[in-house]
PAGU-132049 format. One record per residue: x, y, z of N, C-alpha, C in turn; residue in three letters. Coordinates in steps of 0.02 Angstrom, whole numbers, padded with zeros to 5 digits, always signed. Example, Ala and Ser with C-alpha at 12.3 -4.5 7.8 and 13.67 -1.06 7.14 Angstrom:
+00660-00284+00390+00615-00225+00390+00660-00165+00390ALA
+00642-00112+00354+00684-00053+00357+00645+00002+00394SER
//
This chain:
+00039-00057+00001+00000+00004-00003+00047+00055+00005MET
+00027+00112-00040+00070+00167-00053+00033+00232-00025THR
+00067+00275+00009+00034+00338+00038+00050+00399-00011GLY
+00042+00453+00007+00045+00514-00029+00126+00517-00062GLU
+00137+00559-00113+00196+00554-00147+00232+00487-00155ARG
+00192+00436-00162+00215+00376-00177+00263+00344-00127GLY
+00255+00365-00062+00299+00340-00001+00263+00267+00021ILE
+00293+00219+00014+00255+00154+00043+00237+00162+00116PRO
+00173+00143+00132+00152+00152+00189+00191+00134+00249ARG
+00221+00070+00251+00261+00046+00303+00322+00088+00316ARG
+00345+00111+00258+00415+00155+00259+00391+00226+00294GLU
+00323+00251+00266+00308+00321+00295+00296+00309+00371PHE
+00261+00251+00397+00247+00246+00460+00314+00245+00510LEU
+00353+00205+00487+00428+00205+00523+00455+00276+00528LYS
+00457+00312+00472+00478+00383+00471+00450+00425+00518SER
+00377+00414+00521+00340+00458+00565+00359+00448+00634ALA
+00364+00386+00659+00387+00366+00725+00460+00398+00741VAL
+00507+00398+00698+00564+00420+00705+00563+00503+00706ALA
+00520+00528+00669+00515+00604+00686+00479+00629+00745ILE
+00428+00598+00752+00392+00609+00825+00344+00677+00812GLY
+00313+00685+00872+00276+00753+00879+00206+00743+00857GLY
+00170+00803+00862+00097+00806+00845+00090+00802+00765SER
+00134+00833+00730+00124+00829+00656+00127+00763+00628ALA
+00172+00719+00653+00183+00657+00635+00124+00618+00655ALA
+00100+00628+00710+00036+00594+00735-00021+00606+00691LEU
-00026+00658+00678-00085+00687+00625-00075+00649+00564SER
-00017+00649+00539-00011+00611+00471-00026+00531+00477ALA
+00000+00507+00531-00022+00433+00537-00092+00426+00546CYS
-00128+00461+00583-00194+00456+00589-00239+00461+00520LEU
-00198+00504+00480-00237+00504+00406-00217+00453+00363ALA
-00163+00412+00380-00149+00365+00329-00141+00289+00359ARG
-00147+00281+00419-00147+00221+00452-00206+00203+00473GLU
-00242+00141+00448-00301+00122+00465-00286+00077+00537GLU
-00326+00098+00584-00317+00060+00645-00372+00070+00689ALA
-00402+00013+00719-00463+00011+00762-00433-00023+00827ASP
-00405+00016+00877-00371-00009+00934-00425-00015+00988VAL
-00443-00067+01024-00481-00064+01076-00454-00024+01132PRO
-00494+00001+01175-00479+00046+01234-00457-00012+01284THR
-00425+00013+01342-00410-00032+01398-00472-00037+01442GLY
-00467-00089+01491-00517-00098+01531-00535-00042+01582PRO
-00592-00040+01610-00605+00007+01663-00570-00006+01723ASP
-00565-00075+01738-00530-00093+01797-00461-00122+01780ASP
-00405-00093+01801-00337-00106+01781-00309-00157+01829LEU
-00356-00185+01875-00316-00226+01928-00301-00294+01897SER
-00329-00314+01843-00312-00378+01813-00243-00375+01777SER
-00212-00312+01771-00147-00310+01728-00101-00355+01780TYR
-00044-00381+01747+00005-00418+01782+00050-00368+01829PRO
+00072-00398+01884+00115-00363+01924+00183-00341+01893PRO
+00201-00382+01849+00264-00367+01806+00253-00320+01748ARG
+00289-00272+01754+00295-00221+01691+00319-00261+01620GLN
+00361-00300+01640+00395-00331+01583+00359-00395+01556HIS
+00303-00417+01579+00265-00469+01560+00225-00464+01498ALA
+00264-00464+01441+00231-00438+01375+00211-00504+01338TRP
+00244-00564+01347+00244-00614+01307+00175-00648+01299ASN
+00148-00647+01350+00075-00679+01352+00027-00645+01305GLU
+00035-00579+01297-00012-00541+01250+00017-00527+01180VAL
+00071-00557+01165+00099-00544+01096+00087-00610+01062LEU
+00083-00600+00988+00074-00657+00949+00137-00698+00938PRO
+00132-00766+00919+00188-00808+00909+00182-00834+00837ARG
+00244-00843+00806+00241-00871+00734+00227-00948+00744ASP
+00234-00977+00684+00219-01047+00674+00262-01095+00719ASP
+00321-01065+00748+00366-01109+00777+00359-01095+00854HIS
+00316-01049+00880+00314-01029+00941+00358-00973+00965GLY
+00390-00940+00923+00432-00881+00935+00394-00825+00943ASN
+00401-00785+00999+00364-00716+01008+00390-00668+00947VAL
+00330-00644+00924+00334-00591+00868+00338-00522+00902VAL
+00393-00486+00900+00405-00423+00932+00363-00370+00901ALA
+00338-00320+00935+00302-00259+00909+00349-00223+00867PRO
+00316-00194+00808+00363-00162+00752+00393-00094+00769ASN
+00356-00051+00805+00373+00012+00813+00393+00033+00883HIS
+00449+00068+00901+00473+00074+00964+00494+00146+00974ARG
+00488+00165+01043+00511+00235+01055+00537+00235+01130VAL
+00605+00253+01140+00633+00260+01206+00636+00332+01226LEU
+00600+00346+01282+00611+00417+01309+00655+00417+01365LEU
+00702+00449+01363+00760+00457+01413+00740+00526+01454TYR
+00729+00514+01522+00705+00570+01561+00748+00586+01622LEU
+00744+00648+01635+00777+00669+01702+00732+00709+01744ASN
+00733+00694+01810+00691+00722+01863+00701+00801+01854CYS
+00648+00832+01859+00647+00915+01866+00664+00930+01938ARG
+00651+00883+01983+00669+00903+02059+00729+00875+02080ARG
+00769+00919+02118+00827+00884+02151+00815+00852+02216ASP
+00853+00803+02227+00830+00762+02290+00785+00716+02279GLY
+00749+00699+02338+00694+00643+02329+00626+00670+02294GLN
+00596+00619+02260+00537+00641+02236+00482+00640+02293PRO
+00429+00680+02276+00374+00682+02318+00316+00636+02304THR
+00274+00621+02356+00207+00580+02349+00164+00615+02290ASP
+00170+00683+02285+00129+00714+02237+00163+00699+02166GLN
+00226+00702+02163+00257+00683+02098+00241+00613+02076ASP
+00241+00565+02126+00227+00495+02108+00156+00489+02079ARG
+00107+00527+02119+00032+00525+02092+00029+00550+02019GLU
+00068+00603+02008+00054+00639+01934+00087+00585+01881ARG
+00142+00549+01894+00165+00500+01849+00121+00447+01849ILE
+00086+00413+01895+00043+00356+01895-00017+00380+01863GLU
-00044+00435+01872-00103+00458+01843-00094+00459+01766THR
-00041+00483+01745-00023+00488+01674-00021+00421+01640ALA
+00015+00380+01672+00023+00303+01645-00040+00275+01646LEU
-00086+00282+01696-00155+00252+01690-00196+00277+01634ARG
-00189+00342+01623-00220+00368+01570-00211+00336+01508GLY
-00145+00320+01491-00135+00279+01429-00159+00210+01436ILE
-00163+00174+01488-00189+00111+01497-00265+00105+01486GLU
-00295+00158+01506-00368+00169+01494-00380+00167+01414TYR
-00336+00208+01386-00341+00227+01312-00340+00170+01271ALA
-00285+00135+01279-00261+00075+01231-00263+00012+01270TYR
-00282-00040+01234-00272-00112+01263-00196-00128+01266GLU
-00182-00170+01312-00113-00185+01322-00096-00249+01290ARG
-00075-00242+01223-00056-00293+01187-00009-00267+01126ASP
+00006-00309+01081+00049-00288+01027+00022-00230+00974GLY
-00047-00239+00968-00080-00177+00924-00104-00123+00961ASP
-00108-00129+01029-00119-00078+01069-00051-00054+01093GLY
-00039-00039+01161+00034-00021+01181+00057-00064+01241VAL
+00120-00074+01232+00156-00108+01289+00205-00059+01310LEU
+00213-00047+01382+00266+00002+01404+00301-00019+01463LEU
+00357+00000+01482+00388-00006+01546+00417+00063+01564THR
+00427+00079+01626+00461+00124+01651+00519+00098+01699VAL
+00583+00117+01681+00638+00098+01717+00679+00150+01741SER
+00725+00135+01791+00763+00184+01830+00837+00170+01834TYR
+00877+00221+01831+00954+00208+01825+00977+00210+01897SER
+01039+00182+01902+01082+00191+01968+01083+00269+01990PRO
+01098+00313+01939+01091+00389+01956+01030+00408+01994ALA
+00975+00380+01969+00908+00400+01996+00910+00383+02075TYR
+00929+00310+02085+00931+00288+02154+00982+00323+02208PHE
+01033+00352+02174+01085+00385+02211+01058+00437+02252ASP
+00997+00464+02240+00967+00525+02277+00938+00505+02345ARG
+00934+00441+02350+00903+00420+02413+00951+00404+02466PHE
+00935+00416+02526+00990+00400+02587+01003+00333+02593ASP
+00954+00289+02583+00971+00216+02589+00984+00187+02518ASN
+01034+00143+02514+01049+00117+02455+01000+00063+02429PRO
+01005+00042+02369+00965-00020+02342+00982-00081+02392LEU
+00937-00124+02401+00949-00185+02438+01004-00224+02402PRO
+01043-00266+02449+01095-00310+02413+01075-00347+02352GLU
+01007-00372+02354+00989-00421+02307+00972-00389+02237GLY
+00972-00326+02232+00969-00286+02176+01035-00271+02141VAL
+01055-00304+02082+01115-00301+02055+01107-00242+01994ASP
+01128-00174+02012+01117-00127+01967+01176-00073+01971LEU
+01234-00092+01945+01294-00054+01948+01284+00000+01897PRO
+01323+00054+01905+01326+00111+01855+01359+00077+01791HIS
+01342+00106+01730+01362+00078+01672+01437+00085+01659PRO
+01475+00043+01617+01542+00048+01608+01559+00018+01537GLU
+01615+00032+01517+01633-00003+01452+01637-00084+01463ALA
+01623-00119+01415+01625-00195+01431+01668-00229+01375LEU
+01715-00199+01344+01768-00224+01297+01817-00172+01294ALA
+01891-00203+01297+01949-00154+01283+01943-00115+01228PRO
+01904-00126+01176+01908-00094+01109+01847-00042+01109PHE
+01805-00028+01157+01750+00011+01152+01763+00071+01204GLU
+01733+00127+01183+01722+00197+01223+01657+00226+01218ASN
+01609+00187+01245+01545+00218+01237+01527+00273+01283PRO
+01485+00315+01266+01452+00363+01310+01416+00337+01361GLU
+01420+00344+01423+01385+00303+01476+01315+00342+01498LEU
+01258+00311+01480+01198+00347+01493+01167+00345+01570ASP
+01164+00411+01592+01137+00417+01662+01083+00452+01671ARG
+01029+00446+01632+00970+00485+01645+00936+00447+01708PRO
+00887+00486+01728+00854+00453+01789+00811+00399+01774ASP
+00777+00405+01714+00725+00354+01690+00723+00347+01622ALA
+00691+00283+01596+00687+00276+01528+00617+00251+01522VAL
+00571+00273+01477+00504+00242+01460+00518+00198+01388VAL
+00498+00148+01389+00503+00099+01329+00424+00088+01306HIS
+00408+00117+01242+00345+00109+01207+00351+00064+01151LEU
+00307+00016+01142+00306-00034+01086+00237-00047+01065ALA
+00230-00051+00997+00162-00060+00970+00176-00079+00896SER
+00132-00118+00868+00125-00131+00805+00091-00073+00760ASN
+00067-00037+00796+00027+00024+00763+00067+00090+00771THR
+00084+00120+00719+00134+00188+00734+00091+00241+00765ALA
+00032+00251+00755-00010+00302+00785-00015+00289+00863GLN
-00015+00236+00877-00018+00212+00956+00047+00237+00991VAL
+00101+00224+00965+00163+00237+01004+00177+00321+00997VAL
+00149+00351+00945+00152+00420+00947+00100+00455+00988LEU
+00038+00431+00977-00011+00457+01026+00004+00445+01102GLY
+00034+00387+01126+00049+00383+01182+00104+00429+01209THR
+00150+00437+01165+00208+00487+01183+00179+00562+01192GLU
+00137+00579+01142+00105+00647+01145+00063+00651+01212GLU
+00029+00608+01232-00018+00607+01290+00023+00606+01352ALA
+00082+00572+01351+00127+00572+01416+00159+00640+01418LEU
+00165+00674+01359+00183+00746+01364+00138+00801+01375LYS
+00074+00784+01386+00020+00822+01403-00010+00852+01342GLY
+00001+00819+01287-00014+00859+01217-00082+00838+01192ASN
-00111+00780+01224-00170+00751+01194-00222+00747+01248LYS
-00271+00791+01251-00320+00789+01298-00371+00725+01290PRO
-00375+00702+01231-00411+00639+01215-00368+00586+01170THR
-00374+00533+01193-00327+00484+01162-00374+00419+01143LEU
-00383+00399+01083-00421+00340+01062-00497+00352+01094ASN
-00522+00414+01090-00581+00418+01112-00582+00424+01187GLY
-00533+00422+01229-00538+00420+01298-00498+00483+01321VAL
-00542+00525+01371-00517+00586+01398-00456+00564+01451ASP
-00403+00604+01430-00342+00603+01467-00341+00639+01532GLN
-00312+00610+01584-00313+00652+01642-00270+00720+01636PRO
-00273+00762+01680-00235+00823+01685-00172+00812+01721ASP
-00128+00763+01692-00070+00749+01718-00023+00727+01659ALA
+00040+00742+01665+00087+00726+01618+00156+00709+01641ALA
+00194+00664+01607+00258+00645+01630+00310+00707+01637LEU
+00290+00752+01588+00336+00808+01580+00324+00862+01638THR
+00280+00856+01678+00274+00895+01737+00328+00877+01785GLU
+00349+00813+01789+00397+00796+01833+00465+00776+01798VAL
+00469+00753+01739+00522+00744+01707+00534+00792+01645PHE
+00603+00804+01631+00619+00833+01564+00648+00771+01524SER
+00643+00786+01463+00659+00743+01410+00730+00748+01389ILE
+00774+00696+01410+00845+00710+01391+00855+00680+01323ALA
+00835+00630+01299+00847+00602+01237+00775+00564+01211ASP
+00777+00566+01145+00723+00522+01115+00747+00468+01065ARG
+00746+00396+01073+00778+00358+01017+00717+00318+00991ARG
+00725+00301+00934+00657+00264+00899+00704+00201+00860THR
+00650+00163+00834+00670+00103+00789+00612+00062+00771GLY
+00630+00001+00749+00588-00041+00717+00609-00110+00712PHE
+00565-00166+00714+00585-00228+00704+00529-00262+00664ILE
+00538-00309+00618+00492-00348+00589+00508-00366+00512GLY
+00473-00418+00500+00498-00445+00427+00483-00396+00378ASP
+00537-00377+00339+00541-00334+00281+00549-00261+00299GLY
+00545-00240+00363+00552-00169+00383+00621-00149+00369LEU
+00678-00183+00386+00739-00160+00369+00748-00145+00303PRO
+00737-00186+00257+00743-00177+00182+00705-00124+00156ALA
+00647-00115+00185+00600-00053+00158+00622+00010+00176LYS
+00664+00013+00231+00686+00079+00265+00764+00081+00260ASN
+00795+00048+00221+00875+00053+00216+00895+00122+00183ALA
+00848+00149+00146+00866+00217+00119+00872+00271+00164GLY
+00843+00260+00229+00853+00316+00272+00915+00323+00311ASP
+00958+00282+00294+01023+00284+00338+01088+00282+00282ALA
+01143+00302+00300+01201+00309+00258+01235+00229+00267GLU
+01264+00216+00212+01297+00160+00206+01266+00091+00210GLY
+01193+00096+00197+01162+00029+00197+01150+00006+00121VAL
+01183-00043+00102+01169-00075+00032+01097-00106+00026PRO
+01048-00067+00013+00981-00084+00014+00960-00147-00025ALA
+00995-00149-00080+00988-00206-00123+01016-00273-00103ASP
+01056-00268-00043+01078-00328-00007+01049-00350+00051LYS
+01005-00310+00080+00965-00333+00140+00914-00378+00128VAL
+00907-00440+00143+00853-00486+00126+00787-00464+00133HIS
+00746-00466+00087+00680-00430+00084+00627-00447+00137GLU
+00649-00503+00177+00603-00536+00226+00639-00528+00294ASP
+00697-00504+00292+00743-00504+00362+00705-00456+00408ALA
+00698-00476+00471+00670-00425+00529+00722-00377+00549PRO
+00786-00388+00540+00843-00344+00561+00893-00328+00501LEU
+00924-00274+00513+00972-00258+00455+01027-00303+00440PHE
+01051-00342+00489+01104-00391+00475+01081-00455+00430MET
+01010-00454+00422+00988-00505+00373+00961-00572+00396GLY
+00972-00584+00467+00945-00641+00496+00902-00638+00552PHE
+00855-00684+00560+00806-00679+00611+00846-00696+00679LYS
+00814-00672+00735+00845-00679+00800+00782-00684+00849SER
+00794-00692+00915+00739-00701+00961+00705-00770+00955GLY
+00740-00820+00939+00720-00882+00942+00698-00904+01012PHE
+00642-00949+01020+00615-00954+01088+00667-00998+01130LYS
+00706-01041+01098+00752-01077+01141+00817-01040+01155LYS
+00827-00983+01125+00881-00941+01136+00869-00877+01173ASN
+00807-00877+01202+00784-00823+01241+00772-00847+01316GLN
+00794-00806+01361+00763-00826+01436+00691-00815+01439ALA
+00664-00849+01480+00594-00833+01492+00580-00778+01539SER
+00519-00750+01541+00509-00693+01584+00524-00716+01657GLU
+00503-00779+01676+00518-00801+01744+00601-00797+01758ASP
+00633-00818+01706+00705-00824+01716+00734-00755+01735ARG
+00713-00698+01704+00738-00638+01721+00719-00600+01765VAL
+00655-00621+01801+00615-00589+01859+00664-00594+01918THR
+00667-00537+01955+00703-00538+02024+00644-00571+02067ILE
+00677-00611+02107+00633-00668+02148+00616-00637+02217GLN
+00652-00596+02252+00634-00583+02315+00653-00511+02327SER
+00632-00484+02388+00649-00412+02405+00602-00369+02391GLY
+00609-00306+02398+00563-00253+02381+00545-00243+02313PRO
+00587-00265+02261+00582-00267+02196+00564-00329+02162PHE
+00548-00378+02202+00515-00442+02172+00468-00430+02125ALA
+00474-00463+02065+00427-00451+02011+00455-00403+01959GLY
+00514-00372+01979+00547-00321+01925+00594-00365+01890GLY
+00638-00326+01855+00693-00353+01815+00749-00300+01807THR
+00800-00317+01785+00849-00265+01760+00853-00260+01694THR
+00870-00200+01664+00868-00187+01586+00940-00154+01571GLN
+00972-00178+01519+01033-00151+01491+01009-00120+01423HIS
+01028-00062+01403+01011-00036+01340+01074-00002+01308ILE
+01101-00034+01252+01158-00012+01214+01133+00012+01145SER
+01167+00069+01125+01155+00095+01065+01215+00075+01020LYS
+01206+00036+00966+01259+00012+00927+01252+00038+00858LEU
+01307+00058+00831+01310+00071+00761+01337+00018+00718GLN
+01299+00005+00659+01319-00053+00611+01364-00032+00556LEU
+01410-00070+00537+01450-00059+00477+01422-00108+00424ASN
+01370-00088+00392+01339-00133+00344+01372-00137+00276LEU
+01405-00092+00256+01445-00093+00200+01494-00148+00200ASN
+01527-00157+00253+01582-00203+00258+01545-00275+00264GLN
+01494-00273+00301+01450-00340+00310+01427-00368+00249TRP
+01397-00321+00199+01365-00348+00140+01422-00352+00085TYR
+01460-00300+00078+01502-00287+00021+01571-00324+00023ASN
+01596-00328+00075+01664-00369+00083+01651-00443+00099GLN
+01598-00454+00138+01589-00532+00164+01539-00561+00113ASP
+01547-00624+00097+01495-00658+00060+01448-00690+00108ASP
+01402-00723+00076+01354-00761+00119+01379-00811+00172ARG
+01429-00854+00146+01455-00897+00188+01486-00869+00244TRP
+01525-00815+00242+01556-00779+00296+01507-00744+00351GLN
+01449-00718+00318+01399-00684+00357+01366-00740+00401ARG
+01354-00800+00373+01321-00860+00399+01372-00881+00465GLU
+01436-00889+00449+01486-00913+00492+01495-00869+00549ALA
+01489-00807+00536+01508-00752+00584+01442-00741+00634LYS
+01382-00746+00607+01328-00737+00644+01308-00797+00679MET
+01310-00853+00653+01296-00919+00684+01355-00956+00701PHE
+01385-00993+00653+01448-01028+00659+01462-01068+00596CYS
+01529-01074+00583+01554-01099+00521+01517-01171+00503PRO
+01491-01206+00551+01456-01271+00533+01387-01250+00496TYR
+01358-01203+00511+01297-01187+00477+01312-01165+00407HIS
+01366-01122+00401+01388-01103+00325+01409-01161+00288ALA
+01447-01207+00319+01475-01262+00287+01422-01315+00259GLU
+01368-01312+00301+01317-01362+00281+01246-01339+00262ASN
+01249-01273+00242+01190-01240+00209+01126-01252+00255ASP
+01144-01237+00321+01097-01246+00370+01029-01189+00367VAL
+01056-01127+00346+01012-01072+00343+00975-01060+00279ILE
+00920-01050+00272+00887-01030+00220+00861-00952+00224GLU
+00870-00918+00173+00857-00841+00183+00873-00814+00247GLY
+00820-00787+00284+00835-00745+00344+00841-00794+00403ALA
+00821-00868+00395+00823-00912+00445+00765-00940+00475GLY
+00711-00926+00446+00642-00947+00473+00643-01026+00478ASP
+00680-01059+00428+00679-01128+00431+00716-01157+00488ASN
+00740-01120+00529+00781-01148+00598+00721-01160+00653LEU
+00673-01129+00637+00612-01147+00694+00617-01110+00756GLY
+00631-01148+00809+00626-01100+00872+00698-01106+00907ASP
+00746-01122+00869+00815-01120+00885+00862-01099+00838SER
+00922-01069+00864+00971-01056+00812+01010-01110+00794SER
+01005-01172+00834+01029-01245+00820+01106-01235+00822GLU
+01134-01186+00869+01209-01190+00877+01230-01249+00921VAL
+01185-01285+00942+01207-01351+00974+01240-01395+00929GLU
+01233-01390+00860+01264-01436+00812+01321-01408+00793ASP
+01343-01346+00822+01410-01311+00808+01466-01354+00837CYS
+01524-01357+00814+01581-01384+00844+01601-01339+00915GLU
+01632-01362+00963+01651-01311+01018+01692-01247+00994PRO
+01682-01203+01020+01708-01133+01004+01777-01133+00993THR
+01817-01162+01048+01896-01159+01037+01917-01208+00985ASP
+01880-01253+00970+01902-01301+00909+01887-01262+00846LYS
+01832-01238+00838+01812-01192+00781+01860-01142+00763THR
+01879-01110+00818+01927-01043+00817+01995-01074+00784ALA
+02024-01132+00812+02079-01160+00794+02078-01188+00717ARG
+02029-01224+00705+02029-01261+00635+01997-01213+00576GLU
+01955-01172+00597+01925-01125+00539+01954-01057+00546MET
+01980-01037+00600+02003-00963+00607+01945-00914+00610GLY
+01881-00934+00626+01821-00889+00639+01774-00926+00682VAL
+01743-00886+00724+01696-00917+00776+01632-00867+00761VAL
+01576-00896+00772+01510-00868+00774+01482-00831+00829GLY
+01442-00776+00827+01413-00746+00873+01374-00775+00911HIS
+01321-00814+00878+01278-00859+00920+01305-00917+00957ALA
+01365-00946+00924+01402-00997+00953+01434-00969+01016GLN
+01466-00917+01028+01494-00887+01083+01449-00877+01137LYS
+01389-00846+01117+01344-00830+01168+01310-00887+01200ASN
+01299-00941+01160+01269-00996+01193+01309-01029+01244ALA
+01373-01009+01258+01412-01039+01313+01389-01015+01380ARG
+01348-00958+01378+01332-00930+01436+01255-00955+01456VAL
+01249-00999+01501+01185-01022+01524+01187-01039+01594ARG
+01121-01044+01631+01122-01059+01696+01117-01139+01708ASP
+01110-01154+01770+01118-01229+01789+01060-01270+01757ASP
+01001-01237+01738+00951-01267+01701+00958-01264+01626ASP
+01011-01242+01597+01027-01240+01534+00983-01185+01500ASP
+00969-01135+01537+00929-01077+01506+00969-01019+01489SER
+00960-00985+01433+01005-00923+01419+00982-00872+01482PRO
+01033-00826+01488+01017-00779+01542+00976-00716+01524LEU
+00980-00700+01456+00946-00634+01432+00888-00644+01395LEU
+00841-00603+01402+00779-00598+01367+00792-00534+01320LEU
+00804-00546+01260+00817-00480+01209+00751-00451+01187ARG
+00750-00389+01186+00693-00348+01153+00728-00290+01106ARG
+00778-00307+01076+00813-00256+01045+00781-00240+00975ASP
+00796-00190+00940+00767-00170+00878+00819-00125+00834PHE
+00803-00121+00779+00849-00081+00730+00822-00003+00724ASP
+00874+00038+00702+00853+00109+00704+00893+00140+00648SER
+00863+00199+00626+00903+00237+00576+00909+00310+00610THR
+00905+00316+00680+00919+00376+00715+00984+00413+00689ASP
+00982+00475+00679+01046+00513+00657+01071+00491+00583GLY
+01018+00459+00544+01042+00435+00485+01093+00385+00476GLY
+01107+00344+00535+01144+00292+00538+01112+00230+00554GLN
+01126+00177+00514+01107+00104+00534+01132+00081+00593ALA
+01087+00065+00643+01107+00047+00707+01055-00004+00743GLY
+01072-00023+00808+01038-00061+00846+01026-00030+00911VAL
+00964-00030+00938+00951-00019+01009+00954-00080+01046HIS
+01009-00108+01074+01010-00173+01098+00977-00171+01175PHE
+00918-00195+01183+00881-00191+01249+00875-00259+01260LEU
+00899-00275+01330+00897-00341+01355+00877-00339+01434SER
+00832-00393+01447+00818-00400+01515+00849-00460+01550LEU
+00862-00451+01607+00898-00502+01646+00894-00500+01723GLN
+00897-00550+01760+00883-00544+01828+00937-00495+01861ARG
+00994-00500+01839+01056-00458+01862+01099-00430+01811ARG
+01116-00370+01808+01152-00344+01770+01217-00380+01754ILE
+01249-00408+01800+01301-00461+01793+01289-00518+01749THR
+01221-00536+01735+01206-00586+01682+01221-00562+01615ASP
+01214-00491+01606+01220-00464+01537+01298-00457+01530PHE
+01332-00437+01585+01406-00428+01582+01442-00494+01569VAL
+01420-00546+01600+01447-00622+01577+01437-00639+01512ASP
+01369-00619+01484+01357-00639+01417+01395-00597+01368THR
+01412-00532+01380+01444-00492+01339+01517-00511+01343ARG
+01543-00533+01397+01615-00562+01399+01621-00628+01350GLU
+01574-00669+01353+01575-00725+01304+01574-00696+01229ALA
+01531-00652+01222+01525-00615+01154+01598-00586+01131MET
+01631-00558+01180+01702-00526+01167+01748-00587+01146ASN
+01738-00640+01159+01786-00700+01148+01853-00689+01160GLY
+01865-00658+01214+01941-00649+01232+01975-00716+01237THR
+01951-00761+01267+01977-00830+01279+01997-00864+01210ASP
+01949-00847+01157+01961-00882+01094+02019-00849+01064VAL
+02030-00781+01067+02088-00745+01038+02151-00776+01067THR
+02152-00796+01126+02212-00816+01159+02238-00882+01135GLU
+02194-00915+01104+02215-00984+01079+02210-01004+01016GLN
+02204-00944+00969+02193-00962+00903+02213-00898+00856SER
+02204-00897+00789+02211-00842+00753+02155-00794+00735ALA
+02110-00810+00776+02048-00762+00777+02059-00693+00814VAL
+02056-00644+00779+02070-00575+00809+02023-00547+00867GLY
+02043-00490+00894+02001-00461+00944+01940-00440+00924GLN
+01940-00426+00859+01877-00408+00825+01865-00439+00761ARG
+01913-00454+00725+01908-00491+00650+01902-00567+00661ASN
+01852-00581+00624+01824-00659+00618+01802-00678+00693ASN
+01791-00631+00734+01763-00648+00803+01693-00630+00808ASN
+01647-00672+00781+01575-00655+00778+01563-00595+00741GLY
+01518-00554+00764+01509-00489+00719+01533-00424+00752ILE
+01590-00437+00795+01616-00379+00835+01640-00329+00791LEU
+01668-00349+00729+01703-00289+00686+01657-00258+00646GLN
+01585-00273+00655+01532-00239+00613+01493-00192+00664TYR
+01512-00190+00734+01472-00149+00770+01513-00105+00818ILE
+01490-00047+00832+01523+00000+00868+01479+00022+00922ARG
+01502+00010+00988+01453+00029+01043+01458+00108+01059THR
+01406+00141+01051+01414+00211+01056+01378+00235+01121GLU
+01330+00198+01159+01301+00214+01219+01290+00153+01259HIS
+01287+00159+01325+01274+00101+01371+01240+00126+01435ARG
+01189+00099+01450+01153+00116+01514+01125+00058+01546GLY
+01122+00057+01619+01095+00005+01658+01026+00035+01697ASN
+00983-00012+01700+00914+00024+01725+00879-00040+01769PHE
+00834-00020+01814+00792-00067+01849+00726-00057+01827LEU
+00693-00108+01806+00620-00107+01794+00586-00136+01854VAL
+00554-00092+01892+00522-00112+01954+00456-00146+01937PRO
+00430-00184+01986+00358-00208+01973+00314-00149+01959PRO
+00254-00170+01933+00205-00117+01911+00185-00069+01973ARG
+00181-00098+02039+00160-00060+02099+00208-00014+02111SER
+00273-00015+02085+00325+00027+02104+00359+00071+02049LEU
+00314+00072+01991+00336+00106+01925+00347+00175+01925ARG
+00307+00209+01970+00307+00281+01972+00357+00308+02028SER
+00414+00321+02007+00465+00355+02059+00477+00311+02120LEU
+00498+00253+02118+00506+00210+02173+00566+00235+02224PRO
+00551+00224+02285+00609+00238+02331+00650+00179+02323PRO
+00721+00187+02348+00766+00137+02349+00740+00080+02390ALA
+00717+00089+02448+00692+00038+02486+00621+00056+02514ARG
+00575+00013+02486+00500+00034+02498+00461-00004+02551SER
+00481-00066+02558+00461-00107+02602+00506-00156+02631VAL
+00492-00192+02684+00542-00236+02711+00560-00289+02661GLU
+00625-00315+02662+00651-00352+02611+00632-00430+02621ASN
+00566-00443+02620+00535-00507+02629+00484-00527+02582ASN
+00474-00489+02518+00427-00511+02474+00458-00564+02432GLN
+00411-00606+02404+00432-00662+02358+00388-00654+02296LYS
+00422-00666+02235+00391-00655+02171+00332-00713+02161VAL
+00280-00688+02135+00226-00740+02110+00236-00760+02036THR
+00251-00806+02005+00267-00814+01936+00201-00813+01901HIS
+00216-00779+01839+00154-00778+01789+00175-00815+01725GLU
+00128-00831+01687+00144-00860+01617+00192-00820+01576SER
+00239-00855+01554+00289-00813+01511+00302-00858+01444SER
//
């Protein structure tokens, strides 16, 4: 379907989300057909976990969760110095509930989380309880020098419907008195927060190829037409993702919450597509075994619910014999005692700033889980015993540059509005939900 001036509809919607603002929302309302149900009158049925999205998202034929197409990250700083007041908390919660009354909580409506940084919690006299692993961000490889994000909070908005994420954003800023036919409360996030940054993106079959022209250095004719991500391959396989239970904090005042890491990565797609052939891309994204045996068809939908890296040779053997190791192959080495991955990925591509990139957003019980996984991705142990370089032939490291890193706590829904560092006695236990 094509909109005005011959701009394909999906490309236009992605661009509108990237631009943002009331004008982009008006344009989406005019060109995007959407009939999104409102939320319930009683929100008590909503799960206590903010990050419990999987139950209300569709799944593909293999049982993999299908991620929402359009994303917005709002980086926020508290306007007030020192500790927030109960009135501040009430304003935030009122604004968030206004969104939940206006849109149903699912992929076509809106899914959202509010998370808080170590810098936010530093304002309190009492530190976070010991059971919450939330260090300040730092560089996680000797070859990276990222800007360390230290906003007070981040709001993550996700929907398959462009006008929903834009409408939600405008309502949270106090610019939409009525949303989806529902009157909005006289309360806005921007009364309590200033917006420090806005980051946007997309994920979904065909979206990268259709939007490749918005970024420099993207060989649009090389990105697979069905690929959900710029690098041409499917991700988010069910068996390579941690469950929502696995990433949930189990006890203490923040039981039912999780931690979140967000990296902004710039991609070198010219090198990925124009210097490397298909064999090399498969070997570096998955493992040489997959490339040698034609395991992957197209973007990899044929793999089902797993990247099948269990069929790959051990990483050290592959490095010595083939001189190259795969990204998925390295990361698969990090699992818990139940053989579960540690991370639940909710990352997405971006053309922010006219550059092809990834907002790598992951959820895990402890930030240490992310650090351990990133250490495996660095493959330092592999480089010490083979010809594999620090970045060259070492998974996809030579094609990404880390520009930003930030760590955040996603509290349970009951504490999502300006939580104190210690709210109740450290004796709560999490109640498991379907994931």
